[in-house]
N, C-alpha and C positions, 0 to 999 in steps of 0.2 A: 504494498500499499505508499499512499505520498508521504506519510506521515513517520513512515517505521524508520526511514534511514538517519533521522536524529537523533533515535537509540541504537542505531544499527553497529555493530565490533566489527564491521568491515572498514570504517573509515580510519583514512590512517591518522585522520586529525585527532587527537587522545579526549576522551569523553573530563568533561569535566565535574562526574561523579567518581565516587572511590579514588581521591585524587593521591598521590603520593607527596607530603609535603615536602619532602626532601630536594623534591623537583626544581631546579632554575628555570624559570617556564622563560590669554588678547586684548548758521549760526554758529558759534564756538562751543554751546551750549548742548550736546549729543540728544540729552534729553526733552527740550524744547519742542520739537516735532510732536510728543505724547499731548503734549497739552495745548500745540499751534497748530499740528497737520495733520491733516487724516494720516493713519500709519500705514497707509497702502503706498506711502511712496518712499517706505522703508522696502514694501516688496517689489515693484518694480527697480528699486536700484538692484537686489539681490538676483530678477529673476531675467532683468533683462541685459545683466552684465556679470554672466557667471562667469569669471575665467581663472586660473591657477596663472600667479605671475610668472617670472620670468626668473626668480632668483628660489626655486622648490630646492633648488640643492645647499638651501639657506636653511633651511626649515628643520629643524630637528628633527620632526617625525613626517618629513614628505609624502612618503609612502597611505597614510592614514589623512592627510590634508581634505580629501574629500568629505571623510565624513569628518573632522573638526569641524571643517568649515560649514557643514550642514549643519551641524550641531548649535554651531553657534550663530546663524541664519534662524534657526528656528526658534530659541530662545528667545533673540529678538523681537521676530515675528509675533512669539504668542504673547510680550511682555508688552509690543503694539498694540496688540487685540485687545487686552485687558484694560488697556489703559482708555482707549477709544471709546467712540457711544457706544454703547449698545441694544441691540435691536433686538430685544424682547431675548428667547435663547437664544440667538447666536453669535454665537465669539465670533470667528471663523469661520469662512467658506474655506470646504475641501478643494474648491478652486484655486483657491493660494495657496493653501496648505501645504497639498500634493505636490506641484511641480518643484520646488527646492529637495527633494528627493531622486529626480529625475531631468537631467539639464537637458534638453535639446539637442543633440549628436556627441552625445556622451554615450560610454556604454553604460548599459541598464541596471549593470551591476556595481556601478562605481561605487558608487556612495554608502550600499551594503558589504560590498567588501572590506573596504575601510570601517565601517561598523565591527566589522565580527576582526579584521585585526586589532583593531583597540582594547575589545571585548577580550581577545585571544596572548596578550602581554606576560600573564603569568604563567605562561605555558611554554616551554622550549622548542615544538614542532610546529611549523609554517601552515595557518588555516588549508584544509581539503579545500578542493574546488568543491565537491558533494553538496558540503557544508554552505560554501555561498551560493550555488546554485541555488540551493534547497530554500534560505532566507530571501533573496534576493526575486524567485518565485512566489513563497506566500502572502511579500511585501505587494507584485506587481497585483498579484491577483486581488488582494482586497481592494490596491487603489483601483484598480478597475470597478469595481462594488460600491465606494464610497464617489465618486465618478459620476455613474448612474443614482445612486442614492441623490445625490446634488442637483442634477440634473432633474432629477420626479419634484423633487422638495421644493424647488424656484418654480414648474409650473405651477404646483399648487400653491405656491405663497403670492402666486398672482394671478391666482382663478381655483378659487379656494371650493369646487362643485367636489360632491361626494366621489365623483369617479379618478379625478385626480388623488383625492384623499385615499382612497384605495390601491393606485400607487405605490404613493409615497410611503404606505404602510405596510405593502409585500417586502418591499425593498427593506425597508430598516428593519424589520424583522428578520431577515433574512442575512441580512449582515451582522449584524449582530449576534445572533449564534452563531456564527463563520469566526468573525472576532474572538470571539470568548474560547473557539476551542483553538483556533491557531496562537493565541497565548499562550494557552494550558501547556502547548505541544511545546512551544518556547522554552519551558520551565524543565524539561527533559534531559538528557544526559550532558548537553552544551549550553549548559543553562548560565556558567558565569562569563560565555564567546558572546551569548547572543543580547547578552545584557543591554547594549546601546540598541541595539533593535529593537529590544523587548519595547524599552521605555517610547520610543518614537512612537510605534505602533499600543503602546497604552494610552497615548495622547489622543491620538487618534478616535479611539475608543470613548475615551470621557466626553470628548467634543460632542461625540454623534448621542451620548447620555443626557446630553447640558439642551440637545435639542430637541430630545422626547422626553425628557422634565417638563420643557412649557408648549409642545405640540400635540404632546401623544391626543389627549380628549380631545385637540380638531381633527382628529385621523380616521378614528377609532369610539365617538361621544357615545354610541352605541353597543361596544363590543360586552359583550360574557364569558370573554375565555378566560379559562384558570392557570392560574402562573405554572403549572406544570406543563402546560400544551405548551408554553414557548420555552421554557427551559428545562428539559431533560436533568434527573439529577445529580447526573454526571455528571455535566457541563458545569455545577456549582456548587462540587458537595464541601470544596475549600473555603467557601463562605454562605454556606448552611442557614448560620445563626445569625445572620444580618441580612441574607436577603428572606427569611423566614418573619424575622419580623416584619420587615419588609411589605411581606402578603398582608399579614396581620394585620399592620397600620392603613392597606390598602382593601379591606376586605376581601383580600382573596383575588382581587378583579386587575389584569394588567387596565392602568391610568396611569396621566401623567404625575400624581402624586407617588405613583407603587415606584416609574423611574427617576424621579428625585432622589427617595430614596437609597434607588437602588445605585445611585450617582453617587452617593457621598460613601456608600460598599466599598465603591470600584477605587475612588480617591485613597480612601484609606490603604486599602489592599495594594494595590501599586508603588505607594511610597513606600509601605515599608516592605515590601519585596523588592522595591528596587534598591533601598538604601542598604537592607541584609546580603544583598549579596555583591554588590559593590566591593561592601565589608569582606566580605571574603576571600574574595578574589584580591585585595591589594592585602590583605592578610601574609596568602599566599604567598606574592611576590616579596611583598619585605623579609621572611620565612624562609623562602632560600638561600641555599648554597650559595656566598662567590655574587650578589645579587648589588652591581652598579645602583649609584643613589640615581643617576638618571635615568637608570631603567624605572626605578619603584617613582620617582616625579612625572616622569611622561605620563605612566598609564593612572596615575592621580589626576593628572590636568587634562587629559583627552576626557579622564571619563567623569569630570567634574562638569568638561562641557557639555558633553552628549549623554551624562544621566541626571547629575546632583542639579545640576544649573534649572534644568525641565522639571525635576518631579518635583522643586520648590516653590515652583506655578499651580503647582496639581488645584490645593486648597484655593483659589479662586475659581475653580470651576464650583464650586458651593452656593446653589442661590441665595440659600438662608443665610448665610455669612457677606456673599458680597454679588447682591442683586443689580449694583450698579458699577461704573467702569471701575478699575482698582490702578491705583500706580503703584508696583513691587518695586525694590530693587533688590541686586544682588551684592553681599557685600562679603563674600567669600574672596582671599587671596589664592591667586596660582600661581607657579614659576616657570617661566624654561629652565631650559638646562641648563647647570654649572657650564663654564668651558673648562673644566678638567672633570670628566665623571670619573665621579673616586668610584673608588673599590670598597666595597665594606671588609673589612683585613684585621689583623690583629692590632692594628694604631686605630683603626679608625670602624667600629662599628656602623650599620646605617642609621642609628639614634643621634650618632656622637654628631654624623657628616649632616643628620637633620638639624640639627641643633645649631651647628656652623654656619647653616647656609639658609637658613628661615629662622622667621622669628615667630617665639609665643602667641595666642592668642591676644589679642589689646583692643581698645577703641579704636576705628577707624579714622585714620591718619592722612594726612596732606601734604606735598612737600612742598617745602621754601625755596633750598636751598640745600646742596650737594658738594658737598667736601670729599676730596678725594688727595690724598697724601702720594708723593712722586720719591721713590727712593732709585737706590742705583743695586743695579743686577750685578750679575759677575759677568767681566769684561765690561764694565762701567759702562752698563747699558740702563738709562731711565725706563722706571716701568710703573703703577701700578699699585701699590703696599697694603695701601690702607683709607677706609671711607668714613665719613658719617653724616646724617640725616640731623637737617633744622627742616621740623615737620607743626604742622596743628592738626589741633583736634578739630573735627566739626564744628564752626563758627566758635572757635575754643583759641585762648593762647597759644605762642609758638615756645617748643621745646625741642632741645638738643639729643640728638641721641650721645649713644656714647660708640667712640671709634671702636669698628669691627677691622678685623685684620694686626695684623701687627707692623707697628710707626716704631719706628728708628730716632732719635735726635735729629739726627740731619734731614728729612724728608720732609721737600716743601709742601706746603699747605696750597692747593688751586684751587676754588668754589666756582659753582654753577648754579648758576641762580634762576630759579622756575617761578616767571613772572603768574601773580594773582588770574587766576581764572586760565590757565597754559596747563597744555599734559600734553606729557612724553609719550608717543605713540607709538614709535619706531628709535633703534640705536642700532648704528654701525660701528663695529668696535673692528680696530685695528690692531693687530697681535704679532711679534714674530712669527712666523713662519713653523718654527721648529719648537715653538716655545708657547705653548697659549696660555701659561698661567702671567708670562709678561705683555701686559698691553699697556701699550703705546698710545694710543687715542679713542674716545666714546665721540662720536655724534650723537648728539641728542636733536630726533628730531619732535617741534611740536605742533599742537595744531593750528598756529596761528601765523604757518609756512616758515616760521625760522628757526636757527640752529642754534643748540648751546651749545659747547667742545670741550672738553677737555683734552688737556696736550700734554703731553712729557717735553714736545719741544727734539725729539728724534725724527730725523729727516732720514730714509732709507730708501734707497732701490726698490720698487716694488717687488723682485723678486726675493727679499728677501720679509715681505712683510704680508699678512693675511687678513681676509675680511670678514666679517659676518652680521647677516641682522638678523635683531634681536626683537620679537613684536609678536604679536597673535592675528591669525589672517583676520582682515575685514568682510567688511560686511555683504561683498560681492567676490566672495571665494580669494579677491586678491592678496598676494604675498611677497614682501609687504604691503601691510595696509598705507593710506594715503591721506592727509590730515581732516578729508570730509568721510571717511569713510570707515574710522577707525574700530575698532569694540572694545580696545580694553587702553587702560593705560599704566603707564609708572607709578607705582606705589611704594617700593621699598628696593633699597639694594645694600649689598651684604659682602662684603668683602670676609676672607679667613683664609688659613695658611693651610698652603697648598701638601704639606707633608708635618711632618712629628717635631719637624727643626726650623721655625719659620725665621727664627735670628740668623742662622747661615746659609741655609737653602734661598731665603727671600720668596720663594712659588708660592704665587698666591693662587685663588679660587675667587671667584665672584659670580653672586647668584642675583636676579633679578625678580622681585614679584611682582604682580600685574592687579588691578582689580576691574571688574567689568564697569561697562558705560554708564548701566542705567544707575551707579552709585552717586552718577555725578549729575544732581540737581541743582547747580548754583544757576543762582539769576544775578545777572549783569546789573539789572535797574535794583532790585532788592540789595544786593553786596554779599550775598549766601547763602548756604543749602539749606539742605531740610525746608523745600517750599513746600505751602500748602495750600492747595489748589479748591476753589468754592462749587467744583459741579462734580467731582470721583472722589474716590475713598483714595486719602492718601497716606502709605504705610511709613511707617519711619522707624528703621531697626532700630534697636536699642544699642547697636553697637555706633550709631551715631550721634549719640551723647559724647555733650562739652566737658562733664569731669563727670568723672567713679573713682568717690575715694574712699580707702581700702577699709575696710578688710572686702568691700563690694570686689570681684574681677572679671574678669569676658574666661567662660569655657567655649572649650571646640565647642560647635554643632555638631549635628549629631547624622548631617548630610544632605538632611532634606529642606534645610531653612535656609538656606540660600547665604549660609554668614554661620558666626559664631553667635553665640549668647553672652547674656549678664545675667548674673548670679547678686540678685542684688541682697545686701547685708546690710547696709546701712541706706545709704542715699545715692540718685541720679537724674544728672542733671541735662536735660535738649534744651536746646535755642531751635526754636520752629519761626520759619517768616510767611505771613497772611496773609497771601496776596488781596485780598479783599474781603470788608469787613461781614462773614458770613459765620451765621450758628454752629456751632457743630457740636456733636457726639463723637468723644475720646473711648475708645479703650484700649484695653492691654491683654495683648497674645502671650501668655504665660504657663508657667509648669509651678506645680505646689506639693510639696510634702510639708502637710499642715494636719498632724491627725486629731486637734482638738481645736482646729478653726481657729487657728490663737495666730496667725499673718494679721497685721494692721496697719495699713499704708496710709498715710500725708498725701497730699495731691495739691501741689500750690502750683497757681497757673495767673502769672501777669506777662500782661496783653495790654499795648497801649493804649485799647480803651475800658482799660478795666485790669482786676484784680484779685482772682476767688483761690478759695482752699477749700476741701474736700475731704472728708474720713473716709476709708475704704475697709473697714472693721470684717474681722471673719473669715478670712478667702480661708475657702473648704479646701482640699488633697484633690491634686489633679489627677494620683499615683498611687498607687497599693505600697512601698515601701522608699525611703530614705534612696538603695540598688535602684532605682528606676528613675531616678533623676539623673544621673551618672548620660543616660545615654538616651534620651526619651523617645520613644514613638509617636507620629502624629498621633496617634489617638488621646496622648496625654497632654497636650497639647488645648488650655479651654480661652475663652473672651474673657472679660470683664471690662463693664464699665464703669470708668474712672473719675465720671464727671457726671453735671447734666447736662442738657446742652447747653453750652455757655457761646455768644458772640465773641470772635476773638478777630485782630486785626494789626499789622507789623511784626514787629518783630517780640518773639511770645516766647519766655522763660515757662518752664513745664520743670517742678519740683517731685521726682516722688519720694520718700523718705516710709525707713521699714521703722514704723512708731512702735513695733514689740520689740523684745529683749529674749526670746525663747530661741535657745542656741540651736536647735536641732532640728528645728523650719528650714526649708530652704524655698526660694521663690525665685524661677529666673522665667526672667524674660526674653521675650522673640524680640517684641513691636510694638509700637505704638500706633495706633492708626487713627486720622480724626476721616467721620464721613460728617459731609453737610446736611444740618437737620432742615432738610426741605420738604 
């Protein structure tokens, strides 16, 4: 049968089941269009100008760039679609979403093959052609059905006759059953390898269910079908409890109410499954013998782009939580590969390398200035030896980082200023051809089309120097990106000793961190970040606070929140900018362990048109035990109103303070959300 191949023992590609754990296995404000321009401008760029740049060889993952680029485009498209005006239940047309995966004139398997290469990084052997054919054929078959459904939905939406309703209903029912079956098949032996493809198809399904949640009653208002006639038990046994409750709530009838409940069940299932499977693959790779840090980092980066970023927006499909347009932000930080591909070995294990090249969880920061230090390498050759960063928290004060690397007293300081509201979207790094640890020059390309330069002053013949572009693919699959189509901007730079003898060898390794363009909501006229819009729900991640005093701290996110989380022990302060005087409801997305309902909050709000204070007492637990707070699942997050509707305007400071003192309670904040009270 067609589906037996995924469990076949004849595939040379190793199964992801029964794994031998010893094996080795990216105007000046890019977010402004979400408010002022139709999001289809983004789609037009993506679909009319999809091309790979001329410098593919400089991208560390050139063999997967089609998949990485598709992932970047899909996430940007979904962020734009959720923020755009929503027409009832229609978030995004399949005619807009699906062409991202099949570029005209390109082998239809290209993107899906890249997805499999990304997912297969924890394993040593190449992806077998049979698995490539399987996934791409499944996706292609579903694409045809989705396009057919979209065509008949559009016909019905323009002419709502009973006959047209029957046509769209038949196609929906068939497609819904097929996609459930296909997704279950993708949980077979190669479940880790196929995860990037699984996440994309899951997104298609949620979009379909959202449509049914709004329109099913108009397609079959007199339908008296039983639930089991639509969903045979073997399709849904993994969701039986949730879906049984849906059937009970809807009176055991197929209806819009039923599909809204099913949509919520599927959001929960897809988020938790993708998070768990990703972490399993990452752990396999991390624990492999002789793994290089760049291998580990590449898998994490590409899976973040293709899986974690996507599932982070899945909650926006819930119509009970997000009935109107919603602006979301991704605050996670990803890293391009280090210039020296360090092995985990007797001197540095993978955790040592990770700590030396990346930063621990913290609030979002914005680069004001990069300070580079230049010293002499053997042969009296100058090169980069250390760096530090002058940065600001969101709408906060500037700070200086420690010096990263190993600086000697004679090393000179070379500052590189990054102007306010300008961002580095690409770097051209020049280094000695025979020694990538000796960096000669870095060109920082800014989105105002200017370039800032760090230069050691050494001029050599090109035959002795090499260059590499470091960035993430642009919105049109281009690499390197351009000033007007970048998807990521530089957020962190860290230099580390290249070996265990930093003072004598002078070898250096450098790594660069990047944040997603969605986090940059700077408004030029308002002069700040955290812009609150008056017609949509605005989500402000907790890590975009301006101040977080100890002992509160930032913890790693669970993978499905789009960034890290704040563990609130004392106080957190945000500064937001409300563009128009409108009344807002403010709520908090959180996880709590509070067995005696003993967590209490005081919320103080200072706006240009008034000050407010509210007490939020007796916050309940959302988890069963303190252990659940370490890696919370989707269902552990709840929403809590933290103010009555308030009219706000201009610079608005919000301070949330824990007013209880019980040490064994835990409160974790994901984000605060502003909903216009209209």
